[in-house]
C-alpha positions as CSV (number, residue, x, y, z in Angstrom):
1,X,0.0,0.0,0.1
2,X,1.3,3.5,-0.8
3,X,-0.1,7.3,0.4
4,X,0.5,8.6,-2.9
5,X,1.0,8.0,-6.8
6,X,4.2,9.6,-6.3
7,X,5.7,6.6,-4.8
8,X,5.7,4.8,-7.8
9,X,8.1,4.5,-10.5
10,X,8.1,6.9,-13.7
11,X,6.4,4.6,-15.7
12,X,4.1,3.1,-13.2
13,X,2.8,6.5,-11.9
14,X,2.4,7.3,-15.9
15,X,0.1,4.2,-16.5
16,X,-2.0,5.1,-13.5
17,X,-2.0,8.8,-14.7
18,X,-3.0,7.7,-18.2
19,X,-6.0,5.2,-17.0
20,X,-7.2,8.3,-14.1
21,X,-7.6,10.8,-16.8
22,X,-9.3,8.6,-19.4
23,X,-11.7,7.6,-16.6
24,X,-12.8,10.6,-15.6
25,X,-13.4,12.0,-18.8
26,X,-16.8,10.3,-19.6
27,X,-17.6,11.1,-15.7
28,X,-20.3,14.2,-15.5
29,X,-18.1,17.3,-15.0
30,X,-19.6,18.0,-11.3
31,X,-18.3,14.5,-10.3
32,X,-15.0,14.3,-11.9
33,X,-12.7,15.8,-9.4
34,X,-14.7,13.0,-6.2
35,X,-14.7,10.1,-8.7
36,X,-10.9,10.9,-9.2
37,X,-9.9,11.3,-6.0
38,X,-11.8,7.5,-5.0
39,X,-10.1,5.6,-7.9
40,X,-6.9,7.0,-7.1
41,X,-7.4,5.8,-3.4
42,X,-8.3,2.5,-5.3
43,X,-5.2,2.6,-7.0
44,X,-2.8,3.5,-3.7
45,X,-4.5,1.0,-1.5
46,X,-3.9,-1.8,-3.9
47,X,-0.1,-1.0,-5.0
48,X,3.0,-0.9,-3.3
49,X,6.3,1.5,-4.0
50,X,7.9,-1.5,-6.4
51,X,4.9,-2.0,-8.6
52,X,5.5,-1.6,-12.2
53,X,3.1,-0.5,-15.1
54,X,2.4,-4.6,-15.3
55,X,1.0,-4.2,-11.7
56,X,-0.7,-1.4,-12.2
57,X,-2.9,-2.4,-15.3
58,X,-3.3,-5.6,-13.9
59,X,-4.9,-3.7,-10.7
60,X,-6.8,-1.4,-13.2
61,X,-8.4,-4.6,-14.5
62,X,-9.5,-5.8,-11.2
63,X,-10.8,-2.3,-10.1
64,X,-13.1,-2.4,-13.6
65,X,-14.5,0.6,-15.3
66,X,-16.2,3.7,-13.8
67,X,-19.8,2.9,-13.0
68,X,-22.6,3.8,-15.5
69,X,-24.4,6.4,-12.8
70,X,-21.2,8.6,-12.7
71,X,-20.9,8.4,-16.9
72,X,-21.9,11.4,-18.8
73,X,-24.7,10.9,-21.3
74,X,-23.8,12.5,-24.6
75,X,-27.4,12.5,-25.4
76,X,-28.7,13.4,-21.8
77,X,-31.5,16.2,-21.9
78,X,-30.5,19.6,-21.1
79,X,-33.3,20.0,-19.2
80,X,-31.9,17.6,-16.5
81,X,-29.0,18.3,-14.5
82,X,-27.2,20.0,-11.9
83,X,-27.0,24.1,-10.9
84,X,-24.2,24.8,-8.5
85,X,-24.4,21.5,-7.0
86,X,-28.3,21.6,-7.0
87,X,-30.1,19.0,-9.0
88,X,-33.1,20.4,-11.4
89,X,-35.5,18.8,-13.8
90,X,-37.5,21.0,-16.2
91,X,-39.0,18.5,-17.9
92,X,-43.2,18.8,-18.1
93,X,-43.5,16.8,-14.8
94,X,-45.0,13.3,-15.1
95,X,-47.0,11.1,-12.2
96,X,-44.6,8.4,-12.8
97,X,-41.8,11.1,-12.3
98,X,-43.1,12.0,-8.8
99,X,-44.0,8.9,-7.3
100,X,-40.4,7.5,-8.2
101,X,-39.2,10.8,-6.3
102,X,-41.4,10.8,-3.6
103,X,-42.1,6.8,-2.5
104,X,-39.1,4.4,-3.0
105,X,-38.9,2.1,-0.1
106,X,-35.8,0.4,-2.0
107,X,-34.0,3.1,-2.0
108,X,-32.6,4.0,1.7
109,X,-31.8,7.9,0.3
110,X,-34.3,10.3,2.7
111,X,-33.7,13.3,-0.3
112,X,-33.8,12.7,-4.1
113,X,-34.1,15.0,-7.0
114,X,-36.8,16.8,-7.1
115,X,-39.5,15.2,-9.8
116,X,-39.7,18.6,-11.2
117,X,-37.8,22.1,-10.4
118,X,-34.6,22.1,-8.4
119,X,-33.4,20.8,-5.4
120,X,-34.9,17.8,-3.7
121,X,-37.7,15.5,-2.7
122,X,-38.3,13.9,0.5
123,X,-38.2,10.0,-0.2
124,X,-41.3,8.9,2.2
125,X,-41.0,5.5,1.5
126,X,-37.1,5.6,2.9
127,X,-38.5,7.3,6.2
128,X,-41.2,5.2,6.7
129,X,-38.5,2.2,6.1
130,X,-36.4,3.8,8.9
131,X,-39.3,4.4,10.9
132,X,-40.4,0.5,11.0
133,X,-43.3,1.7,9.6
134,X,-43.2,-0.8,6.0
135,X,-40.7,-3.2,4.9
136,X,-38.4,-2.3,1.8
137,X,-40.3,-4.1,-0.4
138,X,-43.8,-3.6,0.7
139,X,-45.5,-2.5,-2.0
140,X,-45.1,-2.6,-5.9
141,X,-47.8,0.5,-6.7
142,X,-46.1,3.3,-4.6
143,X,-48.6,5.1,-2.0
144,X,-51.7,2.4,-2.4
145,X,-51.5,0.8,1.0
146,X,-48.7,3.3,2.2
147,X,-49.8,3.6,6.0
148,X,-51.4,6.1,7.8
149,X,-48.7,7.2,10.2
150,X,-46.4,7.4,7.1
151,X,-48.4,10.6,5.7
152,X,-48.7,11.8,9.3
153,X,-45.1,11.9,10.0
154,X,-45.0,13.6,6.1
155,X,-47.5,16.2,7.2
156,X,-45.3,17.4,10.1
157,X,-42.6,19.2,7.7
158,X,-44.6,21.7,6.5
159,X,-46.3,22.4,10.3
160,X,-42.9,22.8,11.4
161,X,-41.7,25.5,9.0
162,X,-45.0,26.8,9.6
163,X,-44.2,26.9,13.6
164,X,-40.8,28.1,12.6
165,X,-41.7,31.3,10.4
166,X,-44.5,32.1,13.2
167,X,-41.6,32.1,15.9
168,X,-39.4,34.3,13.6
169,X,-41.3,37.0,13.7
170,X,-42.4,36.9,16.8
171,X,-39.0,36.8,18.3
172,X,-37.3,38.8,15.7
173,X,-40.0,40.9,14.5
174,X,-39.1,44.3,15.9
175,X,-35.4,44.0,15.2
176,X,-36.7,44.0,11.6
177,X,-36.0,46.4,9.4
178,X,-39.4,48.7,8.7
179,X,-39.0,47.7,5.0
180,X,-37.7,43.9,3.8
181,X,-37.1,42.6,0.5
182,X,-39.9,41.2,-1.9
183,X,-37.8,40.5,-4.8
184,X,-34.2,40.1,-5.9
185,X,-32.5,40.9,-8.9
186,X,-30.1,38.4,-11.2
187,X,-27.2,39.4,-9.0
188,X,-28.9,38.4,-6.1
189,X,-29.6,42.2,-4.7
190,X,-33.1,43.4,-3.5
191,X,-34.8,45.5,-6.2
192,X,-38.6,45.3,-4.5
193,X,-39.6,46.2,-1.3
194,X,-42.6,45.9,1.0
195,X,-43.6,46.7,4.5
196,X,-42.1,44.4,7.7
197,X,-45.9,44.1,8.3
198,X,-47.0,43.0,4.9
199,X,-43.7,40.3,4.8
200,X,-45.0,39.2,7.8
201,X,-48.8,38.7,7.3
202,X,-47.6,36.9,3.6
203,X,-44.8,34.5,4.7
204,X,-47.1,33.5,7.8
205,X,-50.2,33.3,5.7
206,X,-48.5,30.8,3.3
207,X,-46.6,29.0,5.7
208,X,-50.0,28.1,7.4
209,X,-51.7,27.6,4.0
210,X,-49.0,24.8,3.3
211,X,-49.1,23.5,6.8
212,X,-53.1,22.9,6.0
213,X,-52.7,21.6,2.6
214,X,-50.5,18.9,4.2
215,X,-52.9,17.8,6.9
216,X,-55.9,17.5,5.1
217,X,-53.8,15.2,2.4
218,X,-52.8,13.0,5.5
219,X,-56.5,12.8,6.5
220,X,-58.6,12.7,3.6
221,X,-57.1,11.7,0.4
222,X,-55.6,8.4,-0.4
223,X,-52.9,7.0,-2.5
224,X,-50.9,8.7,-5.3
225,X,-53.4,12.0,-5.2
226,X,-52.5,12.1,-1.2
227,X,-48.7,12.0,-2.3
228,X,-49.3,14.7,-4.4
229,X,-50.7,17.0,-1.9
230,X,-48.3,16.5,0.6
231,X,-45.6,17.2,-2.1
232,X,-47.0,20.7,-3.2
233,X,-47.6,21.5,0.9
234,X,-43.6,20.5,1.5
235,X,-42.2,22.6,-1.5
236,X,-44.6,25.7,-0.5
237,X,-43.6,25.4,3.0
238,X,-39.9,25.0,2.1
239,X,-39.8,28.0,0.1
240,X,-41.7,30.4,2.5
241,X,-39.2,29.4,5.1
242,X,-36.3,30.1,2.9
243,X,-37.8,33.3,2.2
244,X,-38.7,34.3,5.6
245,X,-34.7,33.9,5.9
246,X,-33.5,35.5,3.8
247,X,-35.4,38.7,3.7
248,X,-33.5,40.5,6.3
249,X,-30.1,39.6,4.9
250,X,-28.4,42.0,2.2
251,X,-28.3,39.2,-0.6
252,X,-25.7,38.1,-3.2
253,X,-25.3,35.8,-5.6
254,X,-26.6,32.7,-3.3
255,X,-30.0,34.0,-3.1
256,X,-31.0,32.6,-6.8
257,X,-29.5,28.9,-6.2
258,X,-30.7,29.2,-2.5
259,X,-34.5,30.0,-3.4
260,X,-34.6,27.7,-6.2
261,X,-33.8,24.7,-4.0
262,X,-36.4,25.6,-1.4
263,X,-39.2,25.3,-3.9
């Protein structure tokens, strides 16, 4: 085992670097550095300082090609990708994509790229599995037999965001400026303003609407329709909460990505 490719001979190091260059050339640009680091670690763990080009070639064969999930698709839809690390999908939304994003018990990730828009959606299927409410292979038809407790848990998110917005204005209300931003320009600087009272009533009102939609979805609807309403409530609640936090700040280039990630 070595700690750096610099410990290899010139020929062996050249072979390793050539393979690394070729491997990451097909990887999505956002992931190249991470993939290169992982491949370098694999080489260092499998080689010693005396290894020559033959040993490097043998190890490369054992490691194999880069996983297909990291390979950039030359025919990929430009409406799908990442912006400053934030995933986005601007294709016309479909029920199937919403189902895959919101309910996938077999996928352990709690957050998955949003089915439409930018940012991430909560994978309620993974949350239900982690809480012991269902098994990973509990159902083939998303949401069809989802326990009520799982949706009740999901409804807690918009309610929590509403409570946070109310608390924000209750605690900080007096110290906030009399005018707060309502719109930001391309550079992230505020260019429209509203009174503090109007900002508070708008943010609190929208957050309470989101909480009500979430509660209604958890108690009165069923199946995929229930999940769609829950996603609407979560997206609205997250967006309003971020708007509330950003309003008192001076703004900057980060405002756009932050707001987009919250919708």
